[in-house]
C-alpha positions in Angstrom: 7.0 -0.6 -18.8 4.1 -1.7 -16.7 5.1 -4.1 -13.9 3.4 -6.0 -11.1 5.6 -7.5 -8.3 3.3 -10.4 -8.2 0.5 -11.9 -10.2 -2.1 -10.5 -7.7 -0.8 -6.8 -7.8 -2.0 -4.1 -10.2 0.7 -3.4 -12.7 2.1 0.1 -12.5 4.2 2.3 -14.9 7.9 2.0 -14.1 10.7 4.2 -15.2 14.2 2.9 -15.4 17.3 2.7 -17.6 18.5 -0.8 -18.7 22.1 -1.6 -17.5 22.6 -3.4 -20.8 22.0 -0.1 -22.7 24.9 1.6 -20.8 28.2 1.7 -22.4 30.3 2.5 -19.4 31.0 -0.1 -16.6 29.0 0.5 -13.4 31.0 0.9 -10.1 30.4 -1.4 -7.3 27.8 0.0 -4.8 29.3 1.4 -1.6 26.3 0.7 0.5 23.3 -1.7 0.5 20.0 -0.3 1.8 18.1 -3.5 3.2 14.3 -3.0 3.4 12.6 -5.2 6.1 9.0 -5.9 7.0 7.8 -7.2 10.3 6.3 -10.8 10.2 3.1 -9.2 11.2 3.1 -6.9 8.2 4.0 -9.7 5.8 1.2 -11.8 7.3 -1.3 -9.1 6.9 -0.3 -8.4 3.4 -0.4 -12.1 2.4 -3.8 -12.6 3.9 -5.3 -9.5 2.2 -4.0 -10.6 -1.1 -5.2 -14.3 -0.6 -1.6 -15.6 -0.7 -0.5 -18.5 1.3 2.3 -17.4 3.7 5.0 -20.2 3.1 7.0 -18.8 6.0 4.1 -18.6 8.5 5.5 -21.5 10.6 9.0 -19.9 10.7 10.3 -18.1 13.9 11.4 -14.6 12.7 10.7 -11.0 13.6 11.5 -9.4 10.3 11.9 -10.6 6.6 13.9 -8.9 3.9 11.7 -7.5 1.1 14.3 -5.5 -0.9 18.1 -4.9 -1.2 19.0 -1.6 -2.9 22.6 -0.9 -4.0 23.6 2.7 -3.5 26.4 5.1 -3.2 25.3 7.3 -0.3 25.0 6.4 3.4 21.5 7.5 3.8 18.1 6.2 2.8 17.1 7.4 -0.7 13.4 8.4 -1.2 11.2 5.6 -2.6 10.3 6.3 -6.1 6.9 8.0 -6.6 5.2 5.0 -7.8 6.2 2.9 -4.8 4.9 5.7 -2.5 1.6 5.6 -4.3 1.4 1.8 -4.5 2.0 1.5 -0.7 -0.9 3.9 -0.2 -3.1 1.3 -1.8 -4.9 -1.1 0.4 -3.2 -4.5 1.2 -5.7 -6.1 -1.2 -4.1 -4.4 -4.2 -0.5 -5.1 -3.2 0.0 -1.9 -1.0 1.1 -1.8 2.6 -1.8 0.3 3.6 0.3 3.2 4.7 -1.5 6.6 4.2 -0.1 8.8 1.5 2.2 11.6 2.9 2.1 14.3 0.5 5.5 15.8 1.7 7.2 12.3 1.3 5.7 12.0 -2.1 7.0 15.5 -3.3 10.4 14.7 -1.9 10.3 11.4 -4.0 9.2 13.4 -7.0 12.0 16.0 -6.6 14.6 13.4 -6.1 13.6 10.9 -8.9 13.1 13.9 -11.4 16.9 14.1 -11.3 17.9 10.5 -10.9 16.9 7.1 -12.4 16.8 3.5 -11.3 19.2 1.0 -13.3 17.7 -2.3 -13.9 
């Protein structure tokens, strides 16, 4: 399935298993991985995408952009398409972080054996 997180982002191919297709009951996650962006990063991305920042008048240092349930107590690698998307310019919905080939290959190796449930 091709997905864009917002109307202004480029859609990318996503691979996942639908929870509804599983016959077994899923266990409760043991951990939550909370992904934070600084207010500065959120402001830069919103400006680049031409999006009004509805939180610009709030006093905060970090905003939550994702909460990932998981069963291990360490940060899992981002999925490969997220690594690639983040390397895009902010105008396309990326964070502008340069692509790190080693991190990308770590991601590929992990997600080749695992899947996202949605």
